[in-house]
C-alpha positions as CSV (number, residue, x, y, z in Angstrom):
1,M,72.8,-111.2,-24.0
2,K,76.0,-113.1,-24.6
3,T,77.3,-115.2,-21.8
4,G,80.1,-117.0,-23.6
5,G,77.8,-119.9,-24.6
6,I,78.1,-121.4,-21.1
7,N,74.9,-123.0,-19.8
8,P,73.9,-121.5,-16.4
9,W,73.5,-125.0,-15.0
10,A,77.3,-125.3,-15.4
11,W,78.0,-122.4,-13.0
12,V,75.0,-121.1,-11.0
13,P,74.9,-124.2,-8.6
14,T,78.7,-124.2,-8.0
15,L,78.9,-120.4,-7.6
16,Y,76.3,-120.4,-4.8
17,F,77.8,-123.5,-3.2
18,A,81.1,-121.6,-3.2
19,E,79.3,-118.5,-1.7
20,G,78.0,-120.5,1.2
21,I,81.2,-122.4,2.3
22,P,83.3,-119.5,3.6
23,Y,80.3,-117.9,5.4
24,V,79.5,-121.1,7.3
25,L,83.2,-121.8,7.9
26,V,83.8,-118.4,9.5
27,N,80.5,-118.1,11.5
28,T,79.6,-121.6,12.5
29,V,82.4,-124.2,12.0
30,S,84.9,-121.8,13.7
31,V,82.8,-121.9,16.9
32,I,83.0,-125.7,17.0
33,M,86.7,-125.7,16.1
34,F,87.8,-123.1,18.7
35,K,85.6,-124.8,21.4
36,K,87.2,-128.2,20.6
37,M,90.6,-126.5,20.8
38,G,90.0,-125.6,24.4
39,M,88.9,-121.9,24.1
40,S,86.3,-120.9,26.8
41,N,82.7,-120.2,25.8
42,G,83.1,-116.5,26.5
43,D,86.1,-116.1,24.3
44,V,84.6,-118.3,21.5
45,A,81.5,-116.2,21.3
46,M,83.3,-112.9,21.5
47,F,85.9,-113.5,18.9
48,T,83.8,-115.5,16.5
49,G,81.0,-112.9,17.0
50,L,83.4,-110.2,15.8
51,L,83.8,-112.1,12.5
52,Y,80.2,-110.9,11.6
53,L,81.5,-107.4,11.2
54,P,82.3,-107.5,7.5
55,W,78.6,-108.3,6.7
56,V,77.6,-105.4,8.9
57,V,79.8,-102.8,7.1
58,K,79.4,-104.4,3.7
59,P,77.1,-101.6,2.3
60,L,80.0,-99.1,2.8
61,W,82.2,-100.6,0.1
62,S,79.8,-102.5,-2.1
63,P,79.3,-99.6,-4.5
64,F,83.0,-99.5,-5.3
65,V,83.0,-103.1,-6.5
66,D,81.0,-101.8,-9.4
67,I,83.7,-99.4,-10.6
68,V,86.9,-101.3,-9.9
69,R,87.4,-104.2,-12.3
70,T,84.6,-106.6,-13.3
71,K,82.2,-108.6,-11.2
72,R,83.8,-111.8,-12.7
73,W,87.2,-110.6,-11.6
74,W,86.1,-109.9,-8.1
75,T,84.3,-113.2,-7.8
76,V,87.3,-115.3,-9.0
77,S,89.9,-113.2,-7.1
78,M,88.0,-113.5,-3.8
79,Q,87.7,-117.2,-4.3
80,I,91.5,-117.5,-4.9
81,L,92.1,-115.3,-1.8
82,M,89.8,-117.4,0.4
83,T,91.5,-120.6,-0.8
84,A,94.9,-119.2,0.3
85,A,93.4,-118.0,3.5
86,M,91.9,-121.5,4.3
87,F,95.4,-123.1,3.8
88,A,96.9,-120.3,5.9
89,A,94.4,-121.0,8.7
90,A,95.3,-124.7,8.7
91,L,99.0,-123.8,9.0
92,A,98.3,-121.1,11.7
93,L,96.3,-123.4,14.0
94,P,98.3,-123.8,17.2
95,R,99.5,-127.2,18.4
96,L,98.2,-126.9,22.0
97,S,98.8,-129.7,24.5
98,A,96.0,-132.1,25.5
99,G,96.0,-130.7,29.0
100,T,95.5,-127.1,27.8
101,I,92.7,-128.2,25.5
102,A,91.0,-130.3,28.3
103,S,91.1,-127.3,30.6
104,G,88.6,-125.5,28.5
105,A,90.4,-122.2,29.3
106,A,93.0,-122.0,26.6
107,P,94.3,-118.4,26.2
108,V,93.4,-116.5,23.1
109,S,96.9,-115.4,22.2
110,P,97.9,-118.7,20.5
111,F,94.9,-118.3,18.2
112,A,95.7,-114.7,17.1
113,A,97.1,-115.7,13.7
114,T,94.2,-118.1,13.0
115,L,91.7,-115.4,13.9
116,A,93.5,-112.8,11.7
117,V,93.3,-115.2,8.8
118,F,89.6,-115.8,9.5
119,W,89.1,-112.0,9.4
120,I,90.6,-111.9,6.0
121,T,88.3,-114.8,4.9
122,A,85.3,-113.0,6.3
123,F,86.0,-109.7,4.4
124,A,86.8,-111.7,1.2
125,S,83.6,-113.7,1.7
126,A,81.5,-110.5,2.2
127,T,83.1,-109.0,-1.0
128,H,82.5,-112.2,-2.9
129,D,78.8,-112.0,-1.9
130,I,78.5,-108.6,-3.5
131,A,80.3,-109.6,-6.6
132,A,78.7,-113.0,-7.1
133,D,75.1,-111.6,-6.7
134,G,75.9,-108.8,-9.1
135,F,77.5,-111.2,-11.6
136,Y,74.4,-113.4,-11.4
137,M,72.2,-110.4,-12.5
138,L,74.5,-109.4,-15.3
139,A,75.1,-112.9,-16.7
140,L,71.4,-113.9,-16.8
141,T,68.3,-112.5,-18.4
142,R,65.4,-111.6,-15.9
143,E,63.6,-114.7,-16.9
144,R,66.6,-116.9,-16.2
145,Q,67.3,-115.0,-12.9
146,S,63.7,-115.9,-11.8
147,F,64.1,-119.6,-12.9
148,F,67.5,-120.1,-11.0
149,V,66.6,-118.2,-7.8
150,G,65.4,-121.4,-6.2
151,I,68.5,-123.3,-7.5
152,R,70.9,-120.8,-6.0
153,S,69.2,-120.9,-2.7
154,T,69.2,-124.7,-2.7
155,F,72.9,-124.9,-3.4
156,Y,73.7,-122.3,-0.7
157,R,71.8,-124.5,1.8
158,L,73.8,-127.5,0.6
159,A,76.9,-125.6,1.3
160,T,75.6,-125.0,4.8
161,I,75.1,-128.7,5.2
162,F,78.5,-129.4,3.8
163,G,80.1,-127.1,6.3
164,Q,78.1,-127.6,9.5
165,G,77.4,-131.2,8.7
166,G,80.1,-132.7,6.5
167,L,83.2,-130.8,7.6
168,V,82.3,-131.1,11.3
169,F,81.6,-134.8,10.9
170,I,84.9,-135.3,9.1
171,A,86.7,-133.4,11.9
172,G,85.0,-135.7,14.5
173,L,86.1,-138.8,12.7
174,L,89.7,-137.5,12.5
175,E,89.6,-136.6,16.2
176,T,88.6,-140.2,17.1
177,S,91.0,-141.9,14.7
178,L,94.1,-139.7,15.3
179,D,93.5,-138.9,19.0
180,D,94.9,-135.5,18.2
181,I,92.5,-132.6,18.1
182,P,94.8,-129.9,16.6
183,L,95.9,-132.2,13.8
184,A,92.3,-133.3,13.1
185,W,91.2,-129.7,12.7
186,T,94.3,-128.8,10.7
187,L,93.5,-131.6,8.2
188,T,89.8,-130.6,8.1
189,L,90.8,-127.0,7.1
190,V,93.1,-128.5,4.5
191,I,90.3,-130.6,3.1
192,C,88.0,-127.5,3.0
193,A,90.8,-125.5,1.3
194,V,91.4,-128.2,-1.4
195,I,87.6,-128.5,-2.2
196,F,87.2,-124.7,-2.3
197,G,90.4,-124.4,-4.4
198,L,89.0,-126.8,-7.0
199,L,85.8,-124.7,-7.1
200,S,87.9,-121.6,-7.7
201,L,89.9,-123.3,-10.4
202,Y,86.6,-124.5,-12.1
203,H,85.2,-120.9,-12.0
204,T,88.3,-119.5,-13.4
205,F,87.5,-121.3,-16.7
206,F,83.7,-121.9,-16.5
207,L,82.3,-118.6,-15.4
208,P,80.9,-116.8,-18.5
209,R,82.1,-113.4,-19.6
210,P,78.9,-111.4,-20.3
211,D,79.2,-108.2,-22.3
212,A,77.4,-106.3,-19.5
213,D,80.3,-107.1,-17.2
214,R,82.9,-105.4,-19.2
215,Q,84.9,-102.6,-17.6
216,H,85.0,-99.6,-19.8
217,L,85.8,-96.8,-17.4
218,S,89.1,-94.9,-17.6
219,S,91.0,-94.0,-14.4
220,G,89.6,-90.4,-14.6
221,E,86.0,-91.7,-15.1
222,R,86.5,-94.1,-12.1
223,S,87.6,-91.2,-9.9
224,E,84.5,-89.2,-11.0
225,R,82.3,-92.2,-10.5
226,A,83.7,-92.7,-7.0
227,K,82.8,-89.1,-6.1
228,D,79.3,-89.6,-7.4
229,I,79.0,-92.8,-5.3
230,L,80.1,-90.9,-2.2
231,R,77.5,-88.2,-2.8
232,E,74.8,-90.7,-3.6
233,S,75.7,-92.7,-0.5
234,G,75.2,-89.6,1.7
235,R,71.8,-89.1,0.1
236,T,71.0,-92.8,0.6
237,F,71.8,-92.5,4.3
238,R,69.8,-89.3,4.7
239,T,66.7,-90.7,3.0
240,F,67.0,-94.0,4.9
241,F,67.2,-92.4,8.4
242,S,64.4,-89.9,7.5
243,K,61.9,-92.7,6.6
244,K,58.7,-92.8,8.5
245,N,58.8,-95.0,11.7
246,I,62.6,-95.4,11.2
247,L,63.3,-95.9,15.0
248,L,60.6,-98.5,15.2
249,A,61.9,-100.3,12.2
250,I,65.5,-100.3,13.5
251,A,64.2,-101.7,16.8
252,F,62.5,-104.4,14.9
253,M,65.6,-105.2,12.9
254,L,67.8,-105.4,16.0
255,L,65.4,-107.2,18.4
256,Y,63.1,-109.5,16.5
257,R,65.8,-112.2,16.4
258,L,67.3,-111.4,19.9
259,P,66.6,-114.9,21.4
260,E,68.1,-116.7,18.4
261,A,71.1,-114.3,18.4
262,F,72.0,-115.4,21.9
263,L,71.1,-119.0,21.3
264,I,72.9,-119.7,18.1
265,K,76.4,-118.9,19.5
266,M,75.9,-121.3,22.5
267,L,74.1,-124.1,20.8
268,N,77.2,-126.0,19.6
269,P,79.1,-125.4,22.9
270,F,76.1,-126.7,24.8
271,L,75.9,-129.8,22.6
272,L,79.7,-130.4,23.1
273,D,80.2,-129.6,26.7
274,P,80.4,-132.6,29.2
275,A,77.4,-133.3,31.4
276,D,79.2,-132.1,34.6
277,A,79.5,-128.7,32.8
278,G,75.8,-128.7,32.0
279,G,76.1,-129.8,28.4
280,L,74.9,-132.8,26.5
281,A,78.4,-134.4,25.9
282,L,77.9,-135.1,22.2
283,S,80.9,-136.0,20.1
284,T,82.0,-133.7,17.3
285,E,80.6,-136.0,14.6
286,Q,77.3,-136.2,16.4
287,V,77.1,-132.4,16.4
288,G,77.7,-132.5,12.7
289,L,74.8,-134.8,12.3
290,V,72.4,-133.2,14.8
291,Y,72.9,-129.5,14.1
292,G,74.7,-129.5,10.8
293,T,72.4,-131.9,9.0
294,V,69.1,-132.4,10.8
295,G,69.0,-128.8,12.0
296,V,69.8,-127.3,8.6
297,A,67.3,-129.5,6.9
298,A,64.6,-128.4,9.4
299,L,65.6,-124.8,8.9
300,T,65.2,-125.1,5.2
301,V,61.8,-126.8,5.4
302,G,60.7,-124.1,7.8
303,G,61.8,-121.4,5.4
304,I,60.0,-122.9,2.5
305,L,56.8,-123.3,4.4
306,G,57.2,-119.8,5.8
307,G,57.4,-118.4,2.2
308,M,54.3,-120.4,1.2
309,A,52.3,-119.2,4.3
310,A,53.3,-115.5,3.7
311,A,52.3,-115.8,0.0
312,R,48.9,-117.2,1.1
313,W,48.1,-115.0,4.1
314,G,50.1,-111.8,3.5
315,L,52.7,-110.4,6.0
316,G,50.1,-108.7,8.2
317,K,48.3,-112.0,9.0
318,A,51.5,-114.0,9.1
319,M,53.5,-111.9,11.5
320,W,52.1,-113.2,14.8
321,P,52.3,-116.9,13.9
322,M,55.8,-116.4,12.6
323,A,57.0,-114.3,15.6
324,L,55.7,-117.0,18.0
325,S,57.2,-119.7,15.8
326,L,60.6,-118.1,16.2
327,A,60.3,-117.4,19.9
328,V,58.4,-120.3,21.5
329,P,60.6,-123.3,20.2
330,C,63.6,-121.8,22.1
331,S,62.0,-123.4,25.1
332,V,63.3,-126.8,24.0
333,F,66.8,-125.8,25.2
334,V,65.4,-125.1,28.7
335,Y,64.2,-128.7,28.7
336,L,67.4,-130.1,27.3
337,S,69.6,-128.2,29.8
338,M,67.5,-129.4,32.7
339,A,66.9,-133.0,31.6
340,Q,70.2,-133.5,29.8
341,P,68.9,-136.5,27.8
342,E,71.3,-139.0,26.4
343,S,69.1,-140.1,23.5
344,L,70.3,-138.7,20.2
345,W,66.8,-139.0,18.8
346,I,65.4,-136.7,21.5
347,I,68.2,-134.1,21.1
348,S,67.8,-134.2,17.3
349,A,64.0,-133.7,17.5
350,C,64.5,-130.7,19.8
351,V,67.1,-129.1,17.6
352,A,64.9,-129.7,14.6
353,L,61.9,-128.1,16.2
354,D,63.9,-125.0,17.1
355,Q,65.4,-124.7,13.7
356,F,62.1,-125.3,11.9
357,G,60.5,-122.6,14.0
358,Y,63.4,-120.2,13.3
359,G,63.2,-120.9,9.6
360,F,59.4,-120.3,9.5
361,G,59.6,-117.2,11.7
362,F,62.5,-115.7,9.9
363,T,60.3,-115.3,6.8
364,A,58.4,-112.4,8.4
365,Y,61.7,-110.7,9.2
366,M,62.9,-110.8,5.6
367,L,59.5,-109.7,4.2
368,Y,59.5,-106.7,6.6
369,L,63.0,-105.7,5.4
370,I,61.8,-105.8,1.8
371,M,58.6,-103.8,2.7
372,F,60.5,-101.2,4.6
373,S,63.0,-100.7,1.8
374,E,60.3,-99.8,-0.8
375,G,60.8,-96.4,-2.4
376,E,63.3,-94.5,-4.6
377,F,66.4,-96.1,-3.1
378,K,65.0,-99.6,-2.7
379,T,68.3,-101.5,-3.4
380,S,70.5,-99.3,-1.3
381,H,68.0,-99.1,1.6
382,Y,67.6,-102.9,1.6
383,S,71.4,-103.2,1.8
384,L,71.3,-100.9,4.9
385,C,68.6,-103.1,6.4
386,T,70.8,-106.2,5.9
387,A,73.6,-104.4,7.8
388,F,71.2,-104.0,10.7
389,M,70.3,-107.7,10.3
390,A,73.9,-108.7,10.6
391,M,74.4,-106.4,13.6
392,S,71.4,-108.0,15.3
393,M,73.2,-111.3,15.3
394,M,76.7,-110.0,15.9
395,V,76.3,-107.9,19.1
396,P,74.3,-110.3,21.2
397,G,76.4,-113.2,20.0
398,M,79.6,-111.5,21.1
399,F,78.4,-111.5,24.8
400,A,76.5,-114.8,24.8
401,G,79.4,-116.8,26.0
402,Y,80.2,-114.6,29.0
403,L,76.5,-114.6,30.0
404,Q,76.4,-118.4,29.7
405,E,79.5,-118.7,31.9
406,W,77.9,-116.4,34.5
407,L,74.4,-118.0,34.5
408,G,75.2,-121.6,33.6
409,Y,73.3,-123.3,30.8
410,V,69.9,-123.6,32.6
411,G,70.0,-119.9,33.6
412,F,71.2,-118.9,30.1
413,F,68.4,-120.6,28.3
414,W,65.9,-119.1,30.7
415,M,67.4,-115.7,29.9
416,V,66.9,-116.6,26.2
417,M,63.2,-117.2,26.9
418,V,62.9,-113.8,28.6
419,C,64.4,-112.3,25.4
420,C,61.5,-113.7,23.5
421,M,59.5,-110.9,25.0
422,A,61.5,-108.5,22.8
423,T,60.4,-110.4,19.8
424,V,56.8,-110.1,20.9
425,A,57.1,-106.5,21.8
426,V,58.6,-105.3,18.5
427,T,56.2,-107.5,16.5
428,A,53.3,-105.8,18.3
429,S,54.8,-102.4,17.6
430,V,55.3,-102.8,13.9
431,K,52.2,-104.8,13.0
432,S,50.0,-101.7,12.5
433,T,52.6,-100.2,10.1
434,V,52.6,-103.4,8.2
435,R,48.8,-103.4,7.8
436,W,49.0,-99.8,6.7
437,A,51.7,-100.5,4.1
438,E,49.7,-103.5,2.7
439,S,46.5,-101.4,2.5
440,E,48.4,-98.8,0.4
441,K,49.4,-101.3,-2.3
């Protein structure tokens, strides 16, 4: 297979680094930014939670990326669009007064333009995911795909550290040196846009042009192909929702991560809020270090060890240890909210324990999705499973802030612990189906 003579080492790492940046910017960094700009916890969680929607509905338009232009075109075009959107977000960020920011109750209306640009970024990022993953499979042989799967995952994680750790740390330093929060975040978004723009420019020239990615369809053929896709999509939906134990599977997909879905939206606001509001009063750069660097590293190690454990034990034996690993460490936030320690070492250790447990426990979730997708429409059914996966984080996350404002941080984290019962219940419910599926292999 021709790939333009370009070594995969020259583009696979940068492609997946570029794939991770907009996702973490939209879904994690935005939470910290809007919180620091004075938006209330309820509004932060609701409006950043809605940004998950493109990943929920992604399966609806992903087939059409195949028939309109090439995967390379989609990949580069979406990167250029996201670069422009990041610059636009920087320009659209409102210049609120220090008093409005300090009130912690800034109205949403000044952020309308910024949120709209973030929505564009989110849809472009979801489309870029589709195109980049498809391009990866077209540009590499199966042997090379297998070789680089770990490389792409590593650089996606590095993008997460760059976003949650590096960008947030830079924003914190700028906040301190400039004593101007809006300007600090404006400059941070500009820095992100410049870096992403350089990646986009690089990929314009250094992404290969594989023969398999050529667009040979005429307009008439594309129209006919679109009709075929619509018919096939209907069949995919029918076969998915007629699968055995479908209701049980959907309950598992939606509820297994329920405690983490609530927790993840309020973790950064909890770290940032002052002590008299029940938080830990960390600075922005400290949050970048604790959650964006230590937390992501622990999450990555947990995921690696989870994969090794699943390979050794099998999903049936691994499900209970993984479910408990995901649920029980959430208790560290009950301790943190009650004790409100000032030691960065203690806070970092607690966050690392929670993120390690989540990474280890999430392995069972992903393996279950793969197992449930087995059959004639494996790829399409897996895509639908990932839509439910995104929904499982979006819906609870949207309401997490309002619940926290109502219950306070201590009450909220106790509620998260009660939600751990949902993880236990759905794990117990599907375990017998997992054993049956493994015995059939």
